[in-house]
GUNU-372787 format. One record per atom (N, C-alpha, C, O): residue in one letter; x, y, z. Coordinates in pm, whole numbers, plus 32768, in hexadecimal, padded with zeros to 4 digits. Example, Ala and Ser with C-alpha at 12.3 -4.5 7.8 and 13.67 -1.06 7.14 Angstrom:
REM residues 2
A85277DC7830C/A84CE7E3E830C/A85287EB6830C/A85907EB4834E/S85057F1F82C4/S85577F9682CA/S850A80038313/S853D80728324/
This chain:
REM residues 328
XC21B51A10F6B/XC238521B0FB7/XC29051FC1031/XC276519A1078/XC2F5524D1048/XC347523E10C0/XC30152881132/XC2FC53031134/XC2CB523C1190/XC27C527711FC/XC2CF52D61251/XC29F53401278/XC34A52AF126D/XC3A0530312C1/XC3B8538B127F/XC3B753F212C2/XC3CE538B11FC/XC3E4540811B4/XC365545D11B4/XC36A54D711C4/XC2F3541B11A2/XC274546311A2/XC25C54A6122A/XC238551B1231/XC271545A1294/XC25E5490131B/XC2BF55021336/XC2995569136E/XC33B54EF130C/XC3A155561323/XC37D55D812DB/XC38856451315/XC35155CD125F/XC32E56441213/XC2B6568E124D/XC2B757081258/XC25056431273/XC1DA568112AE/XC1F856B81339/XC1C0571F1361/XC24F56741382/XC27256A21409/XC2B5572A1406/XC29E577E145D/XC308574113A1/XC34B57C31397/XC2E658351386/XC2F558A013C2/XC280581D1335/XC21758831323/XC1D2589F13A7/XC1B8591213CB/XC1B4583513EF/XC16B5841146E/XC1C0588914D6/XC19058E3151B/XC240586214E0/XC296589E1544/XC2AD5932152A/XC2B159821588/XC2BA595814AC/XC2CA59E6148C/XC2545A3614C0/XC2655AA414F6/XC1DC59FF14B1/XC1645A4614E0/XC1595A441578/XC1255AA215B4/XC18959D915B6/XC18659D31649/XC1DD5A411683/XC1B55A8516E1/XC2565A52164C/XC2B05AB91680/XC2725B441673/XC2865B9916CA/XC2295B5B1607/XC1E55BDB15F6/XC17B5BEF1663/XC1625C60168E/XC13E5B81168F/XC0D15B8816F2/XC1025B9B1780/XC0B45BBF17D8/XC1845B831798/XC1BB5B90181F/XC1FF5C18182C/XC25A5C3517DF/XC1D65C6C188A/XC2105CF21897/XC2A55CED18B7/XC2D95C8818E6/XC2E85D5B189E/XC3765D6818C0/XC38B5D921951/XC3EE5D6D1990/XC32E5DE01986/XC33B5E191A0B/XC2C15DF61A60/XC2535DE81A2C/XC2D55DE81AE4/XC3535DEF1B2E/XC3AC5D761B0E/XC37C5D051B07/XC42A5D901AF9/XC4875D281AD2/XC4905CB91B39/XC4A25C451B15/XC4825CDD1BBA/XC4905C791C25/XC4215C0F1C1E/XC4305BA21C56/XC3B35C2F1BDB/XC3455BCF1BCD/XC34D5B851B49/XC3415B0A1B45/XC3635BCE1ADC/XC3505B941A58/XC3CF5B591A1A/XC3C65B0819BD/XC4455B801A4B/XC4BF5B471A11/XC4C25AB01A27/XC4E75A6519CD/XC49D5A841A9E/XC4A159F51ABA/XC43C59A91A66/XC45059341A45/XC3CD59EC1A42/XC36859AA19F0/XC398599A1960/XC37C59351920/XC3DF59FD192F/XC41859F018AA/XC47D597D18A5/XC48259311844/XC4CE5972190E/XC52D59021914/XC4E1587E191C/XC508581C18DD/XC477587D1969/XC42758031979/XC3ED57D618F2/XC3F4576018D0/XC3B5583318A8/XC37E58131824/XC3ED57E517C5/XC3D8578C1773/XC463582217D1/XC4D258021776/XC5065775178A/XC55057421736/XC4E0573417F8/XC50C56AA180F/XC4CF564A17A9/XC4FD55D9179A/XC46A56771765/XC42C562216FF/XC3B455D81736/XC3605611177B/XC3AE55581716/XC337550A1738/XC30254CD16B9/XC33254EB164B/XC29F547816C6/XC26D542F1652/XC216548615F7/XC210546E157F/XC1D454EC1630/XC17E554815E4/XC11154FD1597/XC0E0552D1531/XC0EB548715C8/XC0895436157F/XC000547A1579/XBFBC54711513/XBFD954BD15E3/XBF5454F815E5/XBF455566157B/XBEE9555F1529/XBF9D55CB157B/XBF8E56331515/XBFAA56011487/XBF6D56301428/XC00655A1147A/XC020556A13F4/XBFA3552413BF/XBF8355301349/XBF5D54DD1416/XBEE0549D13ED/XBE75550413C9/XBE2554ED136E/XBE745575140E/XBE1555E013EA/XBE2C560D135B/XBDCE5618130D/XBEA95628133A/XBECA565512B2/XBEAF55E6124C/XBE7B560211DF/XBED0556B126E/XBEBC54FC1211/XBE2854E311F6/XBE0154C81185/XBDD654EE125F/XBD4654D9124E/XBD08554A11FD/XBCAC553311AE/XBD3855C31211/XBD0A563311C0/XBD2D561D112E/XBCDB563010D4/XBDA855F51117/XBDD655D9108E/XBD855569104E/XBD64556F0FD7/XBD665503109D/XBD195492106A/XBC8E54BB103C/XBC5054780FE9/XBC5D552A1074/XBBD7555B1050/XBBDD55D00FED/XBB7A56160FD8/XBC5355E50FB2/XBC60564F0F50/XBC7C56D80F8A/XBC71573C0F44/XBCA256DF100B/XBCBB575E104C/XBD4A578E103D/XBDA15747100A/XBD615809106A/XBDE758451066/XBE25584310F1/XBDDF58501156/XBEA8583210F6/XBEEE58351176/XBED458B711C0/XBEC158B71239/XBED259251178/XBEC259A811B7/XBE3E59B21204/XBE3959F5126B/XBDD6597111D4/XBD5459751219/XBD54591C1295/XBD0D593812F6/XBDA358B11293/XBDA558521303/XBE0D5875136C/XBE04584713DE/XBE7158C41347/XBEE058E013A2/XBEB6591E1428/XBEEB58F6148F/XBE58597E142B/XBE3359B514AE/XBE03594B1511/XBE2259511588/XBDB858EA14DF/XBD86587F1536/XBDF85820155C/XBE0157F515CF/XBE4D57FF14FC/XBEBE57A51517/XBF1957DF1582/XBF45579915DD/XBF3558611577/XBF8D58A415D7/XBF4D58A71661/XBF90588A16C5/XBECD58C91669/XBE8758CE16EA/XBE895845172F/XBE9D583D17A8/XBE7557DC16E2/XBE745754171A/XBEFE572E174D/XBF0A56F217B8/XBF66574F1703/XBFEE572B172E/XC018577B17A9/XC05C57461801/XBFF157F917AE/XC01158491826/XBFC95810189F/XC0035805190B/XBF4957ED188E/XBEFF57B118FE/XBF42572F192B/XBF50571719A3/XBF6A56DC18CC/XBFAB565D18EF/XC02856761942/XC03F563019A5/XC07956D8191C/XC0F356F51967/XC0D5572D19F1/XC11D57121A51/XC06B577C19FC/XC03E57AA1A80/XC01F57331ADB/XC04857311B4F/XBFD656D11AA6/XBFB3565D1AFA/XC02F560D1B20/XC03555D51B8E/XC09156071AC7/XC10B55BA1AE7/XC15655F61B5D/XC18955AE1BB3/XC15C567B1B61/XC1A256BD1BD0/XC160569A1C55/XC1A356781CB6/XC0DB56A21C57/XC09356821CD3/XC09355EC1CF0/XC09D55C31D63/XC08955991C87/XC08E55071C9B/XC11254DE1CD9/XC11654881D31/XC17F551B1CAC/XC20354F71CE2/XC20C55161D77/XC24E54CE1DC2/XC1CA55821DA1/XC1C755A21E30/XC17555391E7A/XC19F55061EE3/XC0FF551A1E43/XC0A654B91E84/XC0E5542F1E8E/XC0D053E61EEF/XC135540B1E27/XC17553871E24/XC20153881E5F/XC240531F1E6C/XC23353FF1E84/XC2BC540E1EB7/XC32253D51E53/XC38053901E7A/XC30E53F31DD3/XC36753C01D6A/XC3E754131D64/XC3E1548E1D69/XC45953D21D5A/XC4D8541C1D57/XC4FF54501CCC/XC54654B41CC1/XC4D0540C1C62/XC4FB54301BDB/XC48354471B80/XC419540A1B8F/XC49754A11B22/XC43754B71AB5/XC48854D21A37/XC4D255341A30/XC478547A19D4/XC4C154881956/XC558548C196B/XC5A054D7192A/XC585543819C8/XC613542719DE/XC65654911A33/XC6D0548D1A45/XC60854EF1A69/XC640555A1ABD/XC5F055631B3E/XC580552F1B46/XC62855A51BA6/XC5DE55B11C25/XC55855F71C10/XC54D56591BC7/XC4F255C31C52/XC46F56031C4E/XC478568E1C8C/XC4D556AB1CD7/XC41856E41C6B/XC41F576E1C9B/XC41B57771D33/XC45E57CC1D6E/XC3CD57201D74/XC3C857271E06/XC44A56F71E46/XC46E57221EB4/XC493569C1E01/XC51656701E32/XC57B56E21E25/XC5D056F41E7C/XC56F572D1DBA/XC5D257941D9B/XC5B758171DE4/XC614585A1E11/XC536583C1DEF/XC51458C11E25/XC4BF58BC1EA5/XC4A959231EE4/XC49158461ECC/XC43A583A1F40/XC3A758341F18/XC38158611EAC/XC35757FB1F71/XC2CA57E41F52/XC27B58661F3C/XC231586D1EDA/XC28858CC1F91/XC23759451F7A/XC24D59841EF1/XC1ED59AA1EAD/XC2CB598F1EC7/XC2E759CB1E45/XC2B359721DD4/XC27F59A51D71/XC2C058EF1DE3/XC28E58941D7B/XC1F7589E1D6D/XC1C3589E1CFE/XC1B158A61DDD/XC11E58B51DD8/XC0FA59351D8F/XC0A259361D38/XC13C59A21DB3/XC11E5A221D74/XC1405A201CDE/XC0F95A5D1C8E/XC1AA59DC1CBA/XC1CF59D11C2D/XC16559841BDF/XC14459A81B6E/XC131591A1C1B/XC0C358D21BDC/XC04A592B1BC9/XC00A592A1B5F/XC02A597A1C30/XBFB959D61C26/XBFCF5A3B1BB5/XBF735A5F1B6C/XC04C5A681BA8/XC06D5AC81B3D/XC0565A8A1AB4/XC0255ACD1A58/XC0795A0C1AA5/XC06059C91A26/XBFCB59BC1A0A/XBFA059C71997/XBF7C59A31A74/XBEEC59971A5F/XBEB05A191A2A/XBE575A1719D6/XBEE15A8B1A5B/XBEAF5B0A1A25/XBED75B191992/XBE8F5B561944/XBF4B5AE1196E/XBF785AEA18E3/XBF1F5A9A1885/XBF155AB9180F/XBEDD5A3218B9/XBE7E59E51867/XBE175A43182B/XBDFF5A4317B2/XBDDB5A921881/XBD6C5AE71855/XBD9C5B65180F/XBD5B5B9617B3/XBE0D5B9B183A/XBE415C1217F5/XBE6A5BEF1767/XBE5F5C42170D/XBE9A5B731751/XBEBF5B4A16C9/XBE455B44166F/XBE4D5B6615F9/XBDD45B1916A6/XBD595B141657/XBD205B9F163F/XBCF55BBF15D0/XBD1F5BF116A7/XBCE95C79169A/XBD375CC91632/XBCFD5D1215E2/XBDBB5CB91632/XBE0F5D0615D6/XBE085CD11547/XBE405D0F14EC/XBDC55C601532/XBDBB5C2714AB/XBD4A5C66145A/XBD3A5C4813E4/XBCFD5CBE149A/XBC915D071455/XBC2B5CA91413/XBC005CBF13A2/XBC075C40145C/XBBA05BE6142A/XBB195C2E142A/XBAFF5C821480/XBAC65C0B13CB/XBA3E5C4213CA/XB9F85C1A144B/XBA0D5BAB147C/XB9A35C721485/XB9655C551507/XB91E5BCE150C/XB9295B871570/XB8D65BAA14A1/XB88D5B2A14A5/XB8EC5AB414A3/XB8D15A4C14E0/XB95E5AC3145C/XB9C15A57145B/XBA055A4C14E3/XBA1C59DD1514/XBA265ABE151E/XBA665ABD15A2/XBA0B5A7B1609/XBA395A2D165C/XB98A5A991602/XB92C5A611664/XB92259CA1656/XB928598116B9/XB911599B15DA/XB8FF590B15C7/XB98058BF15E7/XB97D5858162A/XB9F258F415B6/XBA7158B215D3/XBA9058B61668/XBAC4585616A1/XBA6D592716A8/XBA8359341738/XBA3958CB1787/XBA6E589417E7/XB9BD58AE175E/XB96E584717A3/XB9AF57BD1793/XB9B6576F17F2/XB9DE57A1171A/XBA2257201704/XBA9B57121760/XBAAF56AB17A0/XBAEB577C1764/XBB66577817B3/XBB48576F1848/XBB8857221890/XBAE957BF1878/XBAC757BC1907/XBA9757331931/XBABC5701199B/XBA4356F318DE/XBA12566C18FE/XBA85560A1907/XBA8B55B61961/XBAE3561418A8/XBB5655B918AA/XBBB055D61921/XBBDE557A1964/XBBCB5656193B/XBC20567B19AD/XBBE356491A30/XBC2B56191A88/XBB5F56541A3C/XBB1C56241AB5/XBB2B558E1AC5/XBB3E555C1B34/XBB2355451A55/XBB3554B41A5B/XBBC1548D1A86/XBBD4542C1ACF/XBC2454DA1A58/XBCAE54C11A81/XBCBC54D11B19/XBCF7547D1B5C/XBC84553E1B4D/XBC8B55581BDD/XBC4154EB1C2B/XBC7054BE1C93/XBBCD54C31BF8/XBB7F54591C3C/XBBCD53D51C3F/XBBD053901CA4/XBC0D53B41BCE/XBC5B53381BC9/XBCD0533C1C28/XBCEB52DB1C6F/XBD1653AE1C2B/XBD8753BC1C87/XBD5753B71D17/XBD9653781D6C/XBCE753F91D33/XBCB153F91DBB/XBC89536E1DE9/XBC9C534B1E5D/XBC5153201D8E/XBC2C52951DAF/XBCA852441DD4/XBCA751FA1E36/XBD1252541D85/XBD8D52091DA2/XBDCA52351E27/XBDF851E21E75/XBDC952B71E41/XBDFF52E81EC0/XBDAF52B41F37/XBDE952991FA1/XBD2D52A61F27/XBCDA52701F93/XBCFC51DE1FAC/XBCFA51B0201E/XBD1B51941F42/XBD4751091F55/XBDC751051FA9/XBDD650AF2000/XBE2351631F8D/XBE9D51691FDD/XBE7D518C206E/XBEAE514B20CB/XBE2A51F22081/XBE0A52222108/XBDCA51B5215D/XBDEB51A521D2/XBD6F516B211F/XBD245106216A/XBD69507E216C/XBD3C502221B0/XBDD850712122/XBE1E4FF1211D/XBDD34F8520D4/XBDE54F0F20EF/XBD7D4FAC2076/XBD274F4D2030/XBD714F041FC1/XBDAC4F421F69/XBD6C4E7E1FC6/XBD9F4E2B1F59/XBD354DCA1F27/XBD4A4D841EC4/XBCC34DC51F6A/XBC574D6B1F41/XBC094DAF1ED0/XBB9B4DE21EE4/XBC464DAF1E59/XBC0F4DF61DE7/XBC014D971D70/XBC4C4D361D63/XBBA04DB41D1C/XBB8A4D641CA4/XBBCA4DA91C2B/XBBF34E1D1C33/XBBD04D601BBE/XBC014D9F1B42/XBBA54E101B17/XBBD24E741ADF/XBB234E011B32/XBAC44E6B1B0F/XBAE54EEB1B5D/XBADE4F591B27/XBB094EDB1BDD/XBB334F4F1C2D/XBBAC4F921BED/XBBB3500C1BE1/XBC0C4F3F1BC3/XBC854F761B86/XBC654FC11B06/XBC9450321AF3/XBC164F861AAE/XBBF94FC61A2E/XBBA850451A40/XBBB550A419F2/XBB5350491AA7/XBB0850C41AC1/XBB6751341AED/XBB5A51A61AC0/XBBC551131B43/XBC2651761B71/XBC8151A21AFE/XBC91521A1AE6/XBCBD51421AB8/XBD1B51621A4D/XBCD551A519D7/XBD1051F71991/XBC56518119C1/XBC0B51C21956/XBBFB5256196F/XBBF952A51911/XBBEF527C19EE/XBBE8530A1A10/XBC7253491A10/XBC8653B119D1/XBCCE530D1A55/XBD5253491A69/XBDA1535819E7/XBDE453BD19D2/XBD9852F41990/XBDE952F51915/XBD9352F41897/XBDAD5340183A/XBD2E529E1893/XBCDF528E181A/XBC93530917F0/XBC8853271779/XBC5D53531852/XBC0753C4182F/XBC53543317E8/XBC1D5470178C/XBCCE54501811/XBD1954BD17D4/XBD4554991746/XBD4354EE16ED/XBD6E541B1731/XBD9353F216AA/XBD1553E91653/XBD1A540415DB/XBCA553C11690/XBC2753BF1646/XBBFF54481614/XBBDA545815A0/XBC0654AC166B/XBBE055341640/XBC48556D15E1/XBC2655BF158C/XBCC5554415ED/XBD2C5571158E/XBD04554B1500/XBD14559A14A3/XBCD254D114F1/XBCAA54A2146C/XBC2754E2143F/XBC1A550D13CD/XBBC654E8149A/XBB4555211475/XBB5155B3144C/XBB1655DE13E9/XBB9F56001497/XBBA7568F147D/XBBF556AA13FB/XBBE5571413BE/XBC49564B13D3/XBC885656134F/XBC20564E12E1/XBC23569B1281/XBBC255EF12F1/XBB5455E61291/XBAFC56611295/XBACD5690122E/XBAE55695130D/XBA94570F131D/XBAD6578512D6/XBA9257D41295/XBB5A579112E4/XBBA257FF12A3/XBB9357FA120C/XBB94586111C8/XBB84578011D7/XBB74576D1147/XBAE15770111C/XBAC0575910A8/XBA88578C117C/XB9F857931161/XB9C0570E1130/XB968570A10DA/XB9F656A21167/XB9C4561C1143/XB93B56051180/XB91A564111E7/XB8E955B01143/XB865558F117C/XB87255521208/XB8DB551C122B/XB806555B1255/XB806552812DF/XB82C549512E6/XB876546C1340/XB7F854451287/XB81653B5128E/XB8AA53991276/XB8E0533812AC/XB8EA53ED1226/XB97B53DE1210/XB9C65406128F/XBA2353C212B8/XB99E547612CC/XB9DC54A01349/XB9CF543413B4/XBA2D541A13FF/XB95953F513BC/XB942538D1420/XB99C53141407/XB9D252DA1465/XB9AD52EE1388/XBA06527F1367/XBA96529D138A/XBADD524513BC/XBAC153181371/XBB49533F1394/XBB5D5340142B/XBBC7531B145C/XBAF7536B1475/XBB01536B1507/XBB0F52DC153C/XBB6052C21595/XBAC052801504/XBACB51F4152F/XBB5651BD150F/XBB9151751560/XBB8951DF1499/XBC1251B91474/XBC7451EB14DD/XBCC9519F150C/XBC69526B1501/XBCC552A61561/XBCBB526B15EB/XBD205256162E/XBC40524F1617/XBC2F5217169E/XBC6E518E16A9/XBCAB516D170F/XBC60513D1640/XBC9C50B71643/XBD3450BF1639/XBD7C5073167A/XBD64511B15E6/XBDF4513115DE/XBE2A515F1665/XBE9551351691/XBDDC51B516A8/XBE0551E7172B/XBE1551781791/XBE76517517DC/XBDB5511B1794/XBDBF50AB17F0/XBE36505217CD/XBE8050261825/XBE485038174B/XBEBA4FE91720/XBF3D502D1745/XBF9B4FEB1771/XBF4250B01733/XBFB751011754/XBFDB50F317E8/XC04F50E2180B/XBF7550FB183F/XBF8C50F018CE/XBFBE506618F5/XC01C50581944/XBF80500018BE/XBFA94F7718DF/XC0374F5C18AE/XC0864F1B18F2/XC0564F901836/XC0DE4F801802/XC1424FC6185D/XC1AE4F921876/XC11D503C1890/XC173508318F0/XC18E502D196A/XC1FF5027199B/XC1264FEA199C/XC1354F961A12/XC1914F1F19F6/XC1DF4EF61A4C/XC1864EE7197D/XC1DE4E791957/XC26F4EA9194F/XC2CA4E691984/XC2834F1B190D/XC30A4F5118FF/XC34A4F711986/XC3C34F631997/XC2F84F9B19E4/XC32E4FBF1A68/XC36F4F491AAE/XC3C14F5A1B07/XC34A4ED11A85/XC3844E591AC2/XC3E74E121A67/XC4354DBE1A96/XC3E54E3219E5/XC4344DE11988/XC4924E31192D/XC4E24DF518E6/XC48A4EB5192E/XC4D34F0618CC/XC5694F0A18E6/XC5984EED1954/XC5B24F2E187F/XC6414F4D188A/XC64C4FD418D0/XC61E50391899/XC6864FDB1947/XC68C505A1992/XC6C950CD1945/XC6A151401958/XC72A50B018EC/XC76C511C18A1/XC70E515C183B/XC72251CF1813/XC6A751111811/XC646514617B2/XC5CB517D17F9/XC58E51DE17CB/XC5A7513F1868/XC529516118AC/XC52E51E818F3/XC4CA522F18F7/XC5A2520C192A/XC5B8528D196B/XC56052A419E6/XC54B53161A0F/XC52E52391A1F/XC4EA523E1AA0/XC51B51C81AF2/XC55D516E1ABF/XC4FA51C91B70/XC529515F1BCA/XC4DE50DD1BAE/XC46350DA1BB6/XC52750721B8E/XC4E94FEF1B7A/XC4B34FBD1BFF/XC4F84FC11C65/XC4374F8E1BFD/XC3F64F5E1C78/XC3BA4FCD1CCA/XC38E4FB51D3B/XC3B650471C95/XC37D50B81CE0/XC2EA509E1D04/XC2BC50C51D6F/XC2A1505B1CA9/XC214503D1CC5/XC2054FE21D3E/XC1A84FF21D8E/XC2604F821D4C/XC25E4F291DC0/XC2804F791E3E/XC2414F681EA6/XC2E34FD01E32/XC30B50241EA2/XC29650771ED5/XC287508B1F4D/XC24150A71E77/XC1CC50F81E9B/XC15750A31ECB/XC0F850D81F06/XC15B501F1EB1/XC0E84FCB1ECF/XC0774FE01E6C/XC0024FD81E90/XC09B4FF91DF0/XC038501B1D89/XBFDA4FA71D6D/XC0044F331D64/XBF594FC71D5F/XBEF24F631D3E/XBEE74F5B1CA6/XBE854F891C6C/XBF4B4F231C67/XBF4A4F141BD6/XBF014E941BB0/XBEE24E411C06/XBEE54E851B2F/XBEA84E081B00/XBF034D931B1F/XBED54D261B3F/XBF864DAA1B16/XBFE74D401B35/XBFDB4D161BC6/XBFD54C9E1BE5/XBFD64D771C20/XBFCE4D591CAF/XBF4F4D0B1CD0/XBF524CA71D17/XBEDE4D3B1C9A/XBE5E4CFA1CB9/XBE5A4C6B1C82/XBE274C111CC5/XBE8E4C581C09/XBE904BD01BD0/XBEED4B771C21/XBECB4B031C3C/XBF614BAA1C48/XBFBF4B5D1C98/XBF7F4B2E1D1A/XBF874AB91D3D/XBF3F4B8B1D62/XBF014B681DE2/XBE934AFF1DD1/XBE824AA81E26/XBE4A4B081D62/XBDDC4AA81D4C/XBE114A1B1D30/XBDC849BA1D41/XBE8E4A111D06/XBEC9498E1CE3/XBF12494D1D58/XBF3148D51D53/XBF2F499A1DC0/XBF7F49661E2F/XBF2A49171E92/XBEB449351EA5/XBF6848B31ED0/XBF26486D1F3F/XBF1C48CD1FB6/XBF6349311FBB/XBEC548AD2013/XBEA549082081/XBF20493B20CC/XBF2A49B220E9/XBF7D48E120EC/XBFF14908213A/XC04B496720EA/XC07A49CD211D/XC0604943206B/XC0B449992016/XC0714A201FFE/XC0B34A881FFB/XBFEB4A1D1FED/XBFA24A991FD5/XBFAC4AF5204E/XBFBB4B6F203F/XBFA24ABC20C4/XBFAD4B0D213E/XC0384B4B2149/XC0464BBF216E/XC09D4AFD2128/XC1274B2F212C/XC13A4BA020C5/XC1744C0820E5/XC1094B8C204B/XC1184BF11FE2/XC0CD4C702006/XC0FF4CDF1FF1/XC0564C61203B/XC0074CD62062/XC04B4D2220D3/XC04B4D9D20D5/XC0854CD82130/XC0CD4D1821A0/XC1404D6E216A/XC1544DDF2197/XC18B4D38210A/XC1FA4D8520D0/XC1C54E002087/XC1F84E6E2099/XC15E4DED2035/XC1294E5C1FE6/XC0F44ECC203D/XC0F74F402014/XC0C24EAB20B3/XC08A4F11210C/XC0F54F5D215B/XC0DA4FC82192/XC16D4F26215F/XC1D64F6721AF/XC1FD4FEE2172/XC20F4FF820F9/XC208505621C4/XC23050D9218F/XC2BF50DA2159/XC2DD512620FC/XC31650872191/XC39F507B2161/XC3BB4FE82141/XC39B4F902190/XC3F64FD020CC/XC4124F4720A2/XC4A44F3A207E/XC4DE4F952042/XC4DF4ECA20A2/XC56B4EB2207F/XC5754E881FED/XC5114E621FAF/XC5ED4E901FB7/XC6044E641F2D/XC5E24DD01F1E/XC5B04DA51EB6/XC5FD4D831F87/XC5DF4CF31F83/XC5484CDC1F7D/XC51A4C831F35/XC4FC4D2A1FC8/XC46A4D1B1FC7/XC42F4D421F40/XC3D34D011F0F/XC4654DAC1F05/XC4364DD51E80/XC4534D671E1A/XC3FE4D461DC7/XC4CB4D2E1E22/XC4F04CBF1DC7/XC4964C461DDD/XC4714C011D7E/XC4724C2D1E5A/XC41A4BBC1E7A/XC3924BCC1E35/XC35D4B6D1DFD/XC35A4C451E3A/XC2D74C5E1DFD/XC2E14C551D64/XC2884C1E1D24/XC34C4C8B1D2B/XC35E4C811C9A/XC3694BEE1C70/XC3334BC61C09/XC3AF4BA01CC1/XC3BB4B111CA5/XC3334ACB1CA7/XC3184A761C53/XC2DF4AEF1D07/XC2574AB61D0E/XC2034AE11C97/XC1B44A921C62/XC2134B5D1C6D/XC1C84B8E1BF8/XC1EF4B401B7B/XC19C4B261B23/XC26E4B1B1B74/XC29D4ACC1B01/XC26C4A3B1B0B/XC2364A051AAB/XC27E49FD1B80/XC25F496F1B90/XC1CB49501B86/XC1A548E31B5D/XC17649AF1BAC/XC0E5499A1BA3/XC0AF49B81B17/XC03949A11AFC/XC10449EB1ABF/XC0D64A0E1A39/XC08E4A931A32/XC0504AB419CD/XC0944AE11AA0/XC04A4B5F1AA4/XC0804BC51A40/XC0324C101A05/XC1034BC71A2D/XC13E4C2619CD/XC1154C01193F/XC0F04C5718EF/XC11D4B80191F/XC0F54B531899/XC0604B6E1883/XC0374B951815/XC0114B5918EA/XBF814B7118DF/XBF664C0518BF/XBF184C251866/XBFA74C5E190A/XBF944CED18F3/XBFBE4D131865/XBF7C4D641825/XC02B4CDA1835/XC0594CF717AD/XBFF24CC91747/XBFDB4D0D16E2/XBFB44C571760/XBF4E4C251702/XBED24C7E1702/XBE954C93169A/XBEAD4CB11777/XBE3A4D0C177F/XBE594D8E1734/XBE044DC416EE/XBED34DC01744/XBEFC4E3916FD/XBEF34E251666/XBEC34E7C161F/XBF224DB11636/XBF1B4D9315A6/XBE894D8B1578/XBE674DBD150C/XBE344D4E15C8/XBDA74D3D15A4/XBD624DC61599/XBD124DDC153F/XBD834E1F15F5/XBD464EA515F2/XBD6D4EF11573/XBD1C4F3B153B/XBDE94EDF1547/XBE144F2014CB/XBDC64EE91454/XBD9D4F3413FC/XBDB04E661451/XBD624E2B13E3/XBCD44E6313E3/XBC9D4E84137A/XBC994E6E145A/XBC124EA61464/XBC104F39143B/XBBB34F6613F9/XBC784F821461/XBC815010143E/XBC82502113A7/XBC4050791371/XBCCD4FCC1363/XBCD64FD712D1/XBC4E4FC11290/XBC2F4FFF122A/XBBFD4F6912C9/XBB784F51128F/XBB204FCD1299/XBAC44FE01249/XBB3C502312FC/XBAEF509F130B/XBB0D5102129B/XBAC451631289/XBB7850EA1251/XBBA0514511E8/XBB55512F1164/XBB76516D10FF/XBAF250D71165/XBAA050C510EC/XBA5C514710C3/XBA355157104F/XBA4F51A51122/XBA0E52261103/XBA67527D10AA/XBA3852DD106E/XBAEA525C10A3/XBB4752A9104F/XBB4C52650FC6/XBB7C51F40FB9/XBB1A52A90F62/XBB0B526B0EDE/XBB89526E0E8A/XBB9B521A0E32/XBBE152CE0EA2/XBC5E52D80E57/XBCC252740E8F/XBCF352840EFE/XBCDF520B0E41/XBD32519E0E75/XBDC151CC0E96/XBDFE51990EF3/XBDF6522C0E49/XBE7E525B0E64/XBE8352A40EE9/XBEE552980F33/XBE1A52F10F0A/XBE1453370F8A/XBDFD52D40FFC/XBE3252E5106A/XBDAE526E0FE1/XBD9552061046/XBE1651BC1065/XBE2E519310D7/XBE6951AA0FFF/XBEEA51651013/XBF4151B01077/XBF86517210C8/XBF3E52341072/XBF8E528410D0/XBF60526B115F/XBFB2525711B9/XBEDD526D1174/XBEA7525711FB/XBEC451CA122B/XBEE251B512A1/XBEBC516811D1/XBEDB50DE11F8/XBF6E50CF121C/XBF9150841278/XBFC5511611D3/XC054511011F2/XC071514E127A/XC0C5511C12C5/XC02A51B9129B/XC03B51F61320/XC0085198138D/XC042519013F9/XBF9C51501370/XBF6850EF13D1/XBFCD507F13E9/XBFE25056145B/XC00B504F137F/XC0704FE6138D/XC0E8501713DF/XC1244FCC142C/XC109509513CC/XC17B50CE1414/XC16650C714AB/XC1C650B814F7/XC0E950D214D6/XC0C950CF1565/XC0F9504D15A5/XC130504E1614/XC0E64FDD1560/XC1094F5B159D/XC1944F2A1576/XC1C44EC915AF/XC1D54F6B1516/XC2584F3F14EA/XC2CA4F921526/XC33F4F6E1518/XC2A850021568/XC30F505B159D/XC35C5017160F/XC32F4FB4164A/XC3D1504F162D/XC42850181694/XC43B50771709/XC489505B1764/XC3F150E91707/XC3FE51471775/XC37E51951785/XC37451EA17DE/
């Protein structure tokens, strides 16, 4: 199976439904959101929802309402995350707060959040299905907010004395939980047994962590023309990535103090960013993070034993491989 073709085909179905979920008026609010959605993106979360539903014998039409709601929520968080991180680019174009200002960008994110629930309400789900799916989504959404809030507190307090366990707890909420529920709710849409849904959720959570770590690696090593974001942006932000924490743990006291001083600075020169990237390379921190990402994918695949149809399992395994093999 060509994974890129599969993702592209499923993404078109998802995007068509997203546009239906976003109102036309007032144009001053929603036109920019339609443009924002049209920029594309990996669409991994909703694609995994459809793939997990298919793996359990379900129909795309039954899983689409959940896939669309999850992708709209993800885009809502990106708009607000870009403000919190002061990011200049999103998908190769200026972020909404760069283009329209912070107040309008915040309001646009809020508008997308309302579209999450209006998309579900308009899908005419049976009340019991809406209630159960709603609980799954709310729990995952809360975990995303908790993970983001934890990371923001690290920035506020200037904390770098963190363990890998601290990192995985934060990233598991911020990234892992949404991909986990994307997979579980696909199984739920197909009326799969609870143990199958749980296996799919574990698969998604591990893929989510691998996805985040791969993102952190790409931020320091990717081809800028393919990545469509600023190389070294994570260093510029002082991000507490697995790479950063591993690098700091490997440095001697003097070097660690120097690196921490740079990472804490609100403004960093291009030379300082290059210096930190060089340390991440020389300490083996980038290679280490890549190996952890690969290991998580292997563990994720073992969670797919609950999927008995080997051809359907192959699709999910191919999507998992795509997470660590992508270049952007």
